[in-house]
N, C-alpha and C positions, 0 to 999 in steps of 0.2 A: 504493500500500500504506500509506504513511504517513497519507494523508488518511482512508482507511478505518479504520485503527487509531485515529486521533484521534477520528473520529466515534463509533466504538464506545465508546471510553472516556468520551466526553461523555454518551452514552445511559446507560452504566453508572452514572456519577456522579449523573445526574439521577434515575435509578431508585432508587438507594440513598438519596438525600436524600428523595425522595417517600415511600419505604417507611418510613424511620425517623420521618418527620414524621407520617405517617398512623398508624403504630403508637403513637407517643407520645400523639397527640391522642385516639385511640380508647380507649387505656388510661385517660387522664385523664377521659374521659367516663364510663367504667365505674366509676372510683373515685368520681366525683361522685355517681353513682346510689347507691353503697354507703354513702357518708358524708354525703350530702345537702349537700355543700359545706362541711362544718365544717373549720376550719383546724386544730383540735387534736383528738386522739383518733383511734382506729382506726375500722374499719368498724362500722356499726350492725348489730343483728340483722337477718336477712334479711326479716323481716316489716315492717321499717321502711325498707327500701330504696325508692327511687323506682320505681314500677311503671308508669310511662307515659313516652311521649316528650314532649319539650318542646313547649310550645304558644306560638307567636309568629306574627305576620303575615309573609307572604312578603316584603313590602316595607314599609319605614317611610316611604316617600314620601307615602303617603296620610295618615298621621298628621301629618306636618309640614305638608301642604297644608291639612288641617282646622284646625290651630292657626293658620296664617297667615291663613286665611279668617276665623276668629273674631276675631283681633286687628284685621284690616282693617275688618270690618263694625262692630265695636264702636267703633273709632276714628272711622269716618265718621259713625256715628250720633250722636256727641257732639261732633264738631268744631265745628259751628255754634254750639252753646250755650257751649262753652268759649271760643270766639273773642271773646265779648262782654267778657271780662275780660283780654284779651291785647293788648299794644301792636302785635303783628304781625298782628292781625286773624285771618282764617280760617286762615292758615298756623300762627300761634301756637296757636290752638285745636286744630288738628289734631295738632300736636306734643304738646300736653298730653293730648289724648284717646288718642293712640296709646301714650303712656307709661303711662297708667293701664291701658289694655287689655292692653298687653304684660306689665306686672307682674301683673295679675290672672290672665291665662291661663297664664303660665309658672310662677307660684307654685303654682297649682292643679295643673298638669301634673306638675311635678317634685316639689314638697314633699308634696303630698297624695297624688297618684296613683302616680308612679313610685317614690318612696322610701317614703312612709308606708303606703299600702294594701298594697303588695307585701311590706313588712316585717311587717305584721300577719298576712299569710298564712303566716308561718314561725315558729310558736311554739316550734319546737325550737331556734331561735337566740335565746337569752334576751336577750342584750345589745341586738341590733337590734330585737327585739320590744318590750322595755321602752322603748327610745328612741322607737319608733313610737307606743306608747301615750301618751307624753308629747308627742311632736312633732306628731302628726296633729291633736289638738284645738287646739294653738297655731297651726298653719298654717291650719286652718279659721277660727279666730278672726281671723287676719290678713286672709284673703281676704274674709270677711264685713265686717270693719271698713273695708277698703279700698273696697269697693263702697258701703258705707253713707256714708262720707265723700264719695266722688265724687257720690253722689246728693244729699247735702246741699249740696255745692258748686253743683251745677246748680240746686237749689232756691233757694239764696241769690241766684244770678244772675237768676233769674226775678223774685224778690221785689224785688231792687234795680232792675231795669229798670221794673217796675210803679211803684215809688216815684218814680223819675225822671220817668216819664210824667205823674204827677200834679203835678209841680212841687215836690215836697217834697225834703228833703235825704236823700241815701242813707246807709244805715248802713254807713259805710266800715269801721268796726272789725269788724263781724260778717261782712262779706262776705269778708274775708281770713282768716277762721278757721273753715273748715268742719270741721276736725278737732275743734276745741273744742266746736262744736255737736254733732258726732256723739257725743262722749263723754258728753253729757248725755242721749243716747237720745231726742231730741225726734222726734216723728213728722214725716213729710214733709207739706208744705203744697201741693204741686202734683202733678198726675197724672204729669207727665213725670219727676219725680224718682223716683216709685215704679216707673215702667216701666224707668227706667235701672237701678235696684237689682235688679229681677227679671231684666233682661237680663244684667247682670253676673254674678249668681249662676248663671243658667242656663249661660252660657258657661264659668264656672268648673267647674260640674259636668261638662260635656262634656269639658273639658280634663283633669279628674281621672280620668275614665273612660278617656280615651285614654292617660294616663300609666300607669294600672294594667294596661292591656292592651298596652302598648308592647313588653313582653317577657314571658317566662314568669314566673308568680307566684313560683316558686322562684328566688331571686336567684342569678344566675350559671349556671343550668342551660341556658338558651337559648344563651348564649355558647359553652359547651363543646360543645353538640350541633352548632351551626353550624360551629364550628372542625373538628370531626370529619368532618362531611359535606363541607366544602370540601377537607380533606386527602384524603379518599377519592376525591373527584372528580378532584383533581389526580393522584393515583396512577393512576387509571384512564386518564387522558389520556396519562401517560408509558408505561404498559403497552402502549397501542395503537401507540406509536412503535417498539416493539421489533420487529424483523423476525420474521415468522412462520416463515420457512424459514431456519434458521441453519446448515443442513448444507452450503450452497453457498458459505460464506465461505472466503476463501483460507486456505491452510495457513500457520501461523506467526503469524496475527493473534491478539493477546492479547485475546480476547473472553470475557468472563465473564457476558454477558447471559443465557445459558442455564444458568447455575449456580444455586446455592441462592438468591441474591438475587431472581432473577426468579420462581422457584417460590414463595418466601416472600411476595413481593409479590402474586402472583395469589391465593395462599391467603388472605392477609389481606383482600384486596378481596372475595373470596367470603364470608369470615366476616362482614365488615361488612354486606354486602348481605343475608346470611341473618339477621343479628341484627335489622336494621331491618324486614325483611319479617315476621319472627316478631312483632316489637313491634306492627306494624300489624295483624296477624291477632289478637293478644291484645286490642288495643283494640276491634276489631270484635266479638269474642266478648263482651267486657264490655258493649259497647253493646247487643248482642242480649239478654244476660242481664238487663240493667236493664229493657229493654222488656218482656221476658217476665214479669219480676217485677211490673211495674206493671200489665200486663194481667191477671195472675192475681189481684192484689189488687183490681183494679176489678171483676172478675167475682164475687169472694167478699165484697166489701165490707170488706176488712180493710186493714191497713197494710202497705206493702211491706216485705219482709224485708231486713235489712241484710246485705251480702255479708261473708262471713267473711274474705276476703282483702283487705279494704279497709284501706289504711294508716291508722295512728292520727292522722297529721298530713296536712294538705293536700299533695297531690302523690302 
């Protein structure tokens, strides 16, 4: 009897904890949709609420794998050329190349994509929007200048090697100052330097795109939705552990599983499932409406009509 009573209390405690957690996370999700994540002020007018579910990849492993592949490929592509000026040989060149590639990819991913472009998609947050307007051009300039300097460094290495091959003295002062040469905006003198610059900018653009799509463009929206979904899934798992037949339990056992907590938990789980099911159906309807409007405009040769329920801001 004591073991049964103890197990019953454990299930009740876990059910209560899962219920309150799911309820709080789901209410936080609804509040975010109504306020668009603003820290101050009340709910916005209904026409400015978030009218869609959060958009984010199912797994971030692919994003990190692509970033790692970009860094590795760019580092290997330049390891040999950077090794010519390193006392450690190929290892030193590879370390230099990986350092440049890592800085290039991570700066583009985080500063340009994850923070900058996503902040620019939220004009209703004036502080972060203005900061992004200033920060994105600065971050882009840094990424471009980094690749420009690295390409000039490779250019100087090639020139120095050619000078040494002819028996002349190397320009030791210039070869150690690729940043100074890059500040003068001198053009590249070798094809390899130009290809290195194009490769670095291309990888930076890919990294910036991955940063912008790493989570929902409305900052914080993806996190609150994932938290609500995880809490609802945990609540469903706890509900399944509750005995379906509670009438056969011994008399005198303090069991509140069949009380209001259980009923409220089941009702909450059904409400959450219904909400996301209706959200999915609304998204499908909007997709069909957009396709019908485009088809109608194509048939009549006019411009597509704008939807009246479209929010004034992205999201």
